[in-house]
Residue frames relative to the residue before (quaternion, step in Angstrom):
aa qw qx qy qz dx dy dz
X 1.0000 0.0000 0.0000 0.0000 0.00 0.00 0.00
X 0.5619 -0.6188 0.4434 0.3238 3.51 -1.28 0.29
X 0.6136 -0.5402 0.4089 0.4055 3.52 -1.22 0.36
X 0.5820 0.5799 -0.3749 0.4295 3.61 1.15 -0.53
X 0.6478 0.5010 -0.3121 0.4817 3.60 1.03 -0.78
X 0.6465 0.5100 -0.3163 0.4711 3.58 1.02 -0.76
X 0.6244 0.5255 -0.3250 0.4779 3.57 1.06 -0.75
X 0.6521 0.5142 -0.3136 0.4605 3.58 0.94 -0.87
X 0.6451 0.5112 -0.3216 0.4682 3.60 0.98 -0.80
X 0.6470 0.5154 -0.3139 0.4661 3.58 0.99 -0.82
X 0.6554 0.5030 -0.3116 0.4693 3.58 0.96 -0.81
X 0.6198 0.5299 -0.3393 0.4690 3.61 1.06 -0.72
X 0.5909 0.5842 -0.3570 0.4268 3.58 1.03 -0.81
X 0.7247 0.4298 -0.2438 0.4804 3.58 0.85 -0.98
X 0.7397 0.4429 -0.2393 0.4466 3.57 0.77 -1.05
X 0.7895 0.3525 -0.1800 0.4691 3.58 0.76 -1.00
X 0.7251 0.4081 -0.2534 0.4933 3.60 0.97 -0.76
X 0.7608 0.3833 -0.2226 0.4740 3.59 0.46 -1.21
X 0.7821 0.3763 -0.1937 0.4573 3.59 0.74 -1.03
X 0.7907 0.3101 -0.1629 0.5020 3.64 1.05 -0.62
X 0.4533 -0.7309 0.4254 0.2816 3.60 1.25 -0.10
X 0.4401 0.6738 -0.4745 0.3565 3.60 1.13 0.56
X 0.1485 -0.8536 0.4963 0.0547 3.56 0.38 1.30
X 0.5733 0.6109 -0.3701 0.4014 3.61 1.15 -0.56
X 0.5429 0.6197 -0.3976 0.4039 3.59 1.18 -0.48
X 0.5833 0.5892 -0.3763 0.4135 3.60 1.10 -0.62
X 0.6156 0.5495 -0.3489 0.4443 3.61 1.09 -0.62
X 0.6714 0.4854 -0.2877 0.4805 3.58 1.18 -0.52
X 0.7903 0.3640 -0.1790 0.4592 3.58 0.85 -0.94
X 0.6986 0.4024 -0.2716 0.5257 3.61 1.25 -0.24
X 0.4695 -0.6548 0.5148 0.2930 3.56 -1.06 0.77
X 0.6207 -0.5507 0.3957 0.3934 3.62 -1.13 0.55
X 0.7034 0.4490 -0.2520 0.4901 3.59 1.16 -0.61
X 0.2544 0.8183 -0.4841 0.1770 3.61 1.31 0.18
X 0.0561 -0.7749 0.6294 0.0146 3.56 -1.10 0.87
X 0.2139 -0.7387 0.6293 0.1121 3.56 -0.90 1.03
X 0.2621 -0.8102 0.5093 0.1242 3.58 -0.41 1.23
X 0.7508 0.2793 -0.1839 0.5696 3.61 1.27 -0.16
X 0.0708 0.8289 -0.5526 0.0513 3.61 0.64 1.02
X 0.5521 -0.5831 0.4808 0.3520 3.55 -1.25 0.52
X 0.6584 -0.4731 0.3705 0.4532 3.60 -1.21 0.27
X 0.8348 0.1632 -0.1680 0.4982 3.56 -1.02 0.91
X 0.5655 0.5653 -0.3998 0.4481 3.63 1.24 0.27
X 0.3607 -0.6894 0.5751 0.2528 3.57 -0.93 0.85
X 0.5173 -0.6990 0.4063 0.2806 3.62 -1.04 0.68
X 0.5739 0.5940 -0.3754 0.4206 3.61 1.20 0.43
X 0.7627 -0.3638 0.2577 0.4685 3.59 -1.30 -0.07
X 0.6695 0.4975 -0.3146 0.4531 3.61 0.84 -0.89
X 0.6246 0.5345 -0.3312 0.4632 3.58 1.06 -0.71
X 0.6620 0.4967 -0.3027 0.4727 3.56 1.00 -0.82
X 0.6148 0.5264 -0.3447 0.4755 3.59 1.04 -0.72
X 0.6556 0.5138 -0.3057 0.4613 3.59 0.94 -0.88
X 0.6165 0.5466 -0.3363 0.4561 3.56 1.04 -0.79
X 0.7021 0.4580 -0.2781 0.4690 3.58 0.82 -0.97
X 0.6007 0.5420 -0.3638 0.4616 3.62 1.05 -0.64
X 0.6595 0.5100 -0.2949 0.4669 3.57 0.92 -0.96
X 0.6757 0.4952 -0.2963 0.4587 3.57 0.88 -0.94
X 0.7063 0.4565 -0.2806 0.4626 3.59 0.87 -0.87
X 0.5841 0.5344 -0.3850 0.4744 3.63 1.18 -0.37
X 0.6961 0.4491 -0.2627 0.4948 3.59 1.00 -0.80
X 0.7913 0.1518 -0.0337 0.5913 3.57 1.08 -0.83
X 0.1606 -0.8460 0.4987 0.0989 3.63 0.34 1.18
X 0.7088 0.4144 -0.2523 0.5121 3.59 1.19 -0.48
X 0.1936 0.8224 -0.5123 0.1538 3.59 1.23 0.47
X 0.0052 -0.7822 0.6225 -0.0263 3.56 -0.98 0.92
X 0.0993 -0.7327 0.6702 0.0642 3.53 -1.16 0.78
X 0.0005 0.8317 -0.5513 0.0662 3.56 -0.44 1.24
X 0.4132 -0.7245 0.4970 0.2395 3.58 -0.66 1.13
X 0.2241 -0.7410 0.6197 0.1288 3.52 -1.15 0.78
X 0.7823 -0.0850 0.1004 0.6088 3.55 0.99 -0.92
X 0.0187 -0.7890 0.6138 -0.0195 3.56 -0.93 0.93
X 0.0110 0.7703 -0.6376 0.0093 3.53 -1.08 0.79
X 0.0743 -0.8293 0.5539 -0.0055 3.57 -1.05 0.70
X 0.1913 -0.6901 0.6786 0.1633 3.46 -1.43 0.41
X 0.7467 -0.3896 0.2623 0.4711 3.60 -1.20 -0.18
X 0.8248 0.1979 -0.1081 0.5185 3.60 1.09 -0.53
X 0.7330 0.3318 -0.2379 0.5440 3.63 1.22 0.15
X 0.0840 -0.7477 0.6547 0.0718 3.54 -1.23 0.62
X 0.1091 -0.7658 0.6322 0.0439 3.55 -0.89 1.02
X 0.0131 -0.8137 0.5798 -0.0406 3.55 -0.85 0.99
X 0.1652 -0.7094 0.6775 0.1023 3.50 -1.14 0.88
X 0.0999 0.8154 -0.5578 0.1186 3.58 -0.73 1.02
X 0.3679 -0.6832 0.5673 0.2756 3.55 -1.31 0.07
X 0.1880 -0.7273 0.6492 0.1190 3.52 -1.26 0.62
X 0.0520 0.7996 -0.5954 0.0584 3.56 -0.92 0.90
X 0.1829 0.7773 -0.5910 0.1140 3.53 -1.26 0.40
X 0.3852 -0.6859 0.5697 0.2377 3.52 -1.39 0.18
X 0.4348 -0.7277 0.4809 0.2240 3.56 -0.79 1.10
X 0.1110 0.8270 -0.5323 0.1432 3.57 -0.07 1.36
X 0.7490 0.2541 -0.1802 0.5847 3.60 1.29 0.01
X 0.6971 -0.4667 0.3302 0.4327 3.55 -1.26 0.32
X 0.0025 0.7927 -0.6077 0.0484 3.59 -0.92 0.99
X 0.8357 -0.0899 -0.0013 0.5418 3.56 -0.67 1.15
X 0.7304 -0.4483 0.2216 0.4653 3.54 0.98 0.93
X 0.6105 0.5507 -0.3421 0.4551 3.58 1.30 0.02
X 0.4730 -0.6702 0.5012 0.2754 3.57 -0.90 0.99
X 0.6541 -0.5346 0.3554 0.4000 3.61 -1.13 0.55
X 0.2715 -0.7667 0.5650 0.1383 3.53 -0.98 0.93
X 0.3998 -0.7134 0.4778 0.3208 3.58 1.18 -0.49
X 0.5550 0.6105 -0.3873 0.4116 3.58 1.28 -0.02
X 0.3627 -0.7253 0.5497 0.2004 3.54 -1.24 0.56
X 0.1370 -0.7643 0.6222 0.0991 3.53 -1.31 0.38
X 0.0009 0.7413 -0.6701 -0.0383 3.51 -1.38 0.35
X 0.0770 0.8140 -0.5648 0.1113 3.56 -0.55 1.22
X 0.5285 -0.6204 0.4890 0.3109 3.51 -1.35 0.37
X 0.0156 -0.7816 0.6236 -0.0028 3.54 -1.22 0.61
X 0.1828 -0.7541 0.6219 0.1056 3.54 -1.32 0.46
X 0.0009 -0.7874 0.6164 0.0034 3.55 -1.14 0.63
X 0.0923 -0.7421 0.6611 0.0614 3.51 -1.16 0.77
X 0.0440 -0.8038 0.5931 -0.0177 3.56 -0.77 1.05
X 0.2152 -0.7546 0.6075 0.1236 3.56 -1.09 0.81
X 0.1870 -0.8070 0.5584 0.0435 3.53 -0.89 1.06
X 0.0162 -0.7373 0.6747 0.0309 3.51 -1.32 0.61
X 0.8601 0.0023 -0.0214 0.5096 3.57 -0.92 0.92
X 0.7392 -0.4583 0.2271 0.4381 3.57 0.95 0.91
X 0.7105 0.3828 -0.2699 0.5251 3.61 1.23 0.11
X 0.5040 -0.6366 0.4948 0.3097 3.55 -1.16 0.67
X 0.1622 -0.8080 0.5626 0.0661 3.57 -0.80 1.03
X 0.7941 0.0800 -0.0419 0.6010 3.59 1.20 -0.49
X 0.0739 -0.7847 0.6152 0.0201 3.54 -1.20 0.70
X 0.0518 -0.7382 0.6719 0.0304 3.52 -1.16 0.81
X 0.1047 0.8266 -0.5483 0.0721 3.60 -0.98 0.65
X 0.1141 -0.7610 0.6341 0.0756 3.49 -1.38 0.25
X 0.0630 -0.7837 0.6179 -0.0074 3.54 -0.96 0.98
X 0.4890 -0.6491 0.4976 0.3032 3.58 -1.11 0.69
X 0.0758 -0.8434 0.5319 0.0048 3.56 0.41 1.27
X 0.6122 0.5449 -0.3502 0.4534 3.59 1.04 -0.69
X 0.6559 0.5074 -0.3036 0.4692 3.57 0.95 -0.89
X 0.6217 0.5470 -0.3274 0.4551 3.55 1.06 -0.80
X 0.6873 0.4843 -0.2824 0.4619 3.59 0.82 -1.02
X 0.6363 0.5180 -0.3277 0.4684 3.60 1.04 -0.72
X 0.6761 0.4981 -0.3001 0.4526 3.60 0.88 -0.93
X 0.6803 0.4780 -0.2825 0.4784 3.58 1.10 -0.67
X 0.4639 -0.6873 0.4395 0.3452 3.59 1.27 -0.21
X 0.4435 0.6939 -0.4529 0.3415 3.59 1.24 0.28
X 0.7749 0.1740 -0.0816 0.6022 3.56 1.12 -0.69
X 0.3890 -0.7236 0.5230 0.2271 3.55 -0.77 1.03
X 0.6021 -0.5380 0.4355 0.3981 3.54 -1.23 0.44
X 0.3380 -0.7280 0.5642 0.1934 3.53 -1.04 0.84
X 0.2907 -0.7711 0.5454 0.1531 3.56 -0.70 1.07
X 0.8793 0.1562 -0.1101 0.4363 3.49 -1.31 0.64
């Protein structure tokens, strides 16, 4: 497939899955053999694990948004720098809703074969998120 198709799949991941809660889209854009090399705690590294992750996040943050800042691609890889934001309105990691909002930076690298993502690596500013939500106090020194 072309890098344009891979870019479109990556954009759908953010807009339709993370931001709109359409988890079924993952069945279209991820290969059955998909592996998430950086799963969240308690998340399996497969498609079902990723669906569960997004369900959990959207229950805690119903207004969750993933917005691309910069995307670059080759024929088989897409790298994306993006922001994640939301308001803590449901239980998250055992913590009752704080009503506070967060906005943090994230990175993702995805490898594609035959028009579907087969592997994903990523990093999110989780510490910044917890601080903004008031779940974790600032660490001094």
